[in-house]
C-alpha positions as CSV (number, residue, x, y, z in Angstrom):
1,M,42.7,6.7,10.0
2,K,40.7,10.3,10.6
3,S,40.5,10.8,7.1
4,R,39.0,7.7,7.5
5,S,37.2,8.3,9.7
6,G,35.3,11.7,8.4
7,L,34.2,9.9,5.6
8,L,32.5,7.5,7.5
9,V,30.9,10.5,8.9
10,I,29.8,12.1,5.5
11,C,28.2,8.9,4.5
12,L,26.5,8.4,7.7
13,G,24.9,12.1,6.4
14,L,24.0,10.8,3.9
15,A,22.4,8.3,4.7
16,A,20.4,9.8,7.0
17,C,18.8,12.9,4.0
18,Q,17.8,10.0,2.3
19,G,16.1,8.8,5.1
20,S,11.8,9.6,4.8
21,N,10.1,13.0,5.5
22,P,8.3,12.4,9.0
23,Y,6.4,16.0,7.4
24,V,3.7,14.6,4.6
25,A,1.4,17.3,2.5
26,T,-2.2,16.5,2.9
27,S,-5.2,18.2,1.4
28,N,-9.1,17.8,1.8
29,P,-11.2,17.5,-1.7
30,L,-12.7,20.9,-2.5
31,P,-16.3,20.4,-2.0
32,P,-19.1,20.2,-4.8
33,A,-21.4,23.3,-6.3
34,P,-24.4,24.0,-5.2
35,P,-26.7,22.2,-8.0
36,Q,-27.7,26.1,-8.8
37,A,-24.2,28.0,-9.7
38,A,-24.5,25.5,-13.5
39,T,-27.5,27.6,-14.7
40,T,-27.1,31.2,-12.5
41,F,-25.3,33.9,-13.9
42,D,-23.8,36.7,-11.6
43,R,-24.0,39.8,-13.3
44,S,-22.7,41.7,-10.6
45,A,-19.6,39.8,-10.9
46,Y,-19.2,41.9,-14.5
47,P,-19.0,45.5,-15.5
48,A,-22.3,46.9,-16.7
49,P,-21.4,47.3,-21.3
50,P,-21.8,50.8,-21.7
51,R,-25.7,51.9,-23.0
52,D,-26.5,52.8,-26.8
53,Y,-27.6,56.1,-26.4
54,G,-27.5,55.6,-30.5
55,R,-30.3,52.9,-31.0
56,Y,-33.0,55.6,-28.8
57,R,-34.5,56.8,-31.8
58,S,-38.6,57.3,-30.3
59,W,-39.8,58.3,-27.5
60,A,-43.1,59.3,-25.5
61,W,-45.1,60.1,-23.0
62,L,-44.2,58.2,-19.8
63,N,-47.7,56.4,-18.9
64,G,-49.1,59.0,-21.8
65,R,-49.8,61.3,-19.7
66,L,-48.0,65.7,-20.1
67,P,-46.0,67.1,-18.4
68,P,-48.4,68.7,-15.4
69,G,-48.8,72.0,-15.5
70,T,-48.5,75.0,-12.5
71,A,-49.9,78.3,-11.9
72,W,-46.5,80.1,-14.0
73,A,-46.6,77.8,-17.0
74,D,-49.8,75.6,-18.3
75,S,-48.7,71.5,-19.6
76,A,-48.5,73.2,-23.4
77,Q,-46.1,75.0,-22.6
78,V,-44.0,72.2,-21.5
79,A,-44.7,69.4,-23.3
80,E,-43.8,71.9,-26.2
81,A,-40.3,72.6,-25.2
82,V,-39.4,69.5,-24.1
83,S,-40.9,67.9,-27.9
84,N,-38.5,70.7,-29.2
85,A,-35.6,70.0,-28.0
86,L,-35.3,66.2,-27.8
87,D,-36.1,66.6,-31.3
88,Q,-33.4,67.9,-32.0
89,R,-31.6,65.6,-30.3
90,G,-33.0,63.1,-33.3
91,L,-35.6,61.6,-31.4
92,R,-39.2,61.7,-32.9
93,P,-42.7,61.3,-31.1
94,L,-44.8,58.6,-31.1
95,H,-48.5,58.9,-31.4
96,D,-49.7,55.4,-32.4
97,N,-49.5,52.6,-30.6
98,R,-45.9,51.5,-31.7
99,P,-44.0,51.2,-28.9
100,A,-41.4,53.5,-28.1
101,D,-37.9,53.7,-27.3
102,L,-37.9,55.9,-24.4
103,L,-40.4,57.2,-21.9
104,V,-40.3,61.2,-21.4
105,S,-41.0,62.6,-18.0
106,A,-40.8,66.1,-17.5
107,D,-42.1,68.6,-14.1
108,L,-41.7,72.3,-13.9
109,H,-41.9,73.5,-10.1
110,L,-40.9,76.7,-8.4
111,E,-38.3,76.4,-5.6
112,T,-36.7,79.1,-3.3
113,R,-33.4,80.3,-3.8
114,L,-30.8,82.4,-1.4
115,R,-29.1,85.0,-2.9
116,Q,-25.8,87.1,-1.5
117,V,-24.9,90.9,-3.2
118,R,-21.8,93.0,-1.2
119,D,-22.0,96.7,-1.6
120,D,-19.1,98.6,-1.1
121,Y,-19.5,102.1,1.2
122,G,-17.3,104.9,1.3
123,Y,-16.9,106.7,3.9
124,G,-14.6,110.4,3.9
125,G,-14.3,113.4,2.5
126,G,-12.8,115.0,-0.2
127,Y,-8.8,114.8,-0.8
128,Y,-7.3,117.2,1.6
129,G,-9.8,117.3,4.5
130,G,-13.3,116.4,6.1
131,G,-14.5,112.9,6.8
132,Y,-13.7,111.4,9.4
133,G,-10.2,111.8,11.2
134,G,-7.7,111.7,8.6
135,Y,-5.5,115.5,7.8
136,N,-4.9,114.7,3.2
137,R,-4.7,112.2,1.3
138,Y,-0.9,110.5,2.2
139,G,-1.6,110.8,6.1
140,S,-3.5,108.7,9.1
141,G,-7.3,108.1,9.5
142,Y,-10.0,107.1,7.3
143,G,-9.4,109.1,4.1
144,L,-12.0,108.8,0.9
145,Y,-10.7,105.1,-0.1
146,N,-12.1,103.5,2.8
147,T,-14.9,101.0,2.4
148,V,-17.2,98.7,4.9
149,P,-18.7,96.2,3.0
150,V,-22.1,94.8,3.9
151,I,-23.1,92.0,2.8
152,R,-26.8,91.9,1.8
153,T,-29.3,87.9,1.5
154,Y,-32.6,87.9,-0.2
155,Q,-34.6,85.2,-1.1
156,V,-35.9,84.7,-5.1
157,Q,-38.4,82.1,-6.6
158,V,-36.6,80.0,-9.8
159,V,-38.2,77.8,-11.5
160,V,-36.8,74.8,-12.4
161,V,-37.1,72.2,-14.6
162,R,-36.5,67.7,-14.1
163,I,-36.5,65.8,-17.3
164,D,-36.0,62.1,-17.1
165,L,-36.0,59.4,-19.7
166,F,-36.2,55.9,-19.3
167,D,-36.2,52.8,-22.1
168,A,-39.6,51.3,-22.7
169,S,-38.5,48.0,-22.9
170,T,-36.9,47.6,-19.4
171,G,-37.7,50.2,-17.4
172,E,-34.8,51.9,-16.0
173,P,-33.7,55.1,-15.7
174,V,-31.6,56.2,-19.0
175,W,-31.2,60.2,-18.5
176,S,-31.4,63.0,-15.7
177,A,-31.5,66.7,-15.7
178,S,-32.5,69.7,-14.6
179,A,-31.6,73.2,-15.0
180,E,-33.5,76.9,-13.6
181,T,-34.9,79.9,-14.3
182,S,-35.8,83.1,-13.6
183,N,-39.7,83.6,-12.8
184,Q,-39.4,86.9,-13.3
185,G,-41.1,88.3,-16.5
186,R,-44.2,89.3,-17.9
187,Q,-46.6,85.9,-19.3
188,S,-45.1,86.8,-22.9
189,E,-41.7,85.5,-22.0
190,R,-42.1,82.7,-20.2
191,A,-41.9,80.7,-23.0
192,D,-38.8,81.9,-23.9
193,A,-38.1,81.0,-19.5
194,I,-39.3,77.0,-20.3
195,R,-37.4,76.6,-23.6
196,E,-34.2,78.1,-22.4
197,A,-34.6,76.0,-18.9
198,V,-35.1,73.1,-21.1
199,E,-32.4,73.6,-23.6
200,K,-30.0,73.7,-21.1
201,A,-30.9,70.5,-19.3
202,M,-31.0,68.9,-22.3
203,S,-27.5,70.1,-23.6
204,A,-25.6,66.9,-22.3
205,Y,-28.0,64.7,-23.8
206,P,-26.6,62.2,-24.9
207,P,-23.4,61.2,-22.8
208,S,-20.3,61.6,-24.4
């Protein structure tokens, strides 16, 4: 009798499990896409392709203007230094009406820099006396080898050369760099200083 009762309970439990589930999954349809979604391309959703610097072969001055001259160096000196640096990197100037691959802008100006030097001044006399206190090189006192560092700060003027390259077809900036050199020296030495600064600025072109 007990076994029949247990079997009846199991059958009733199975019947209850096979009943309808009161929780029914429902979902709403997605809203339709806006009409412009089919024709709009979002460039920000994709990484920019790497720039092919090898396709740049020619250049011209931006807006047809040479670099401005200064009291330190004239425009022709800066233009010659930039032109030589570009030529060494396979970029040829265009002097006719053909469109160039790159537009070049260069600027030269003076800036002030702060420099610091450290001077060590020694105190004390000889090995076995003199100086400030101390009776010999091994005893107490300041002795010969003590120093008091002095930091001196002064201003210097440097010449800063900045070069900017732009894609001629899009106007987008392609590359930019600057370098500086001392403004000291005779007039005959300034051309070498400008060439050195321009070469330093162009040393990283094209980027690897």
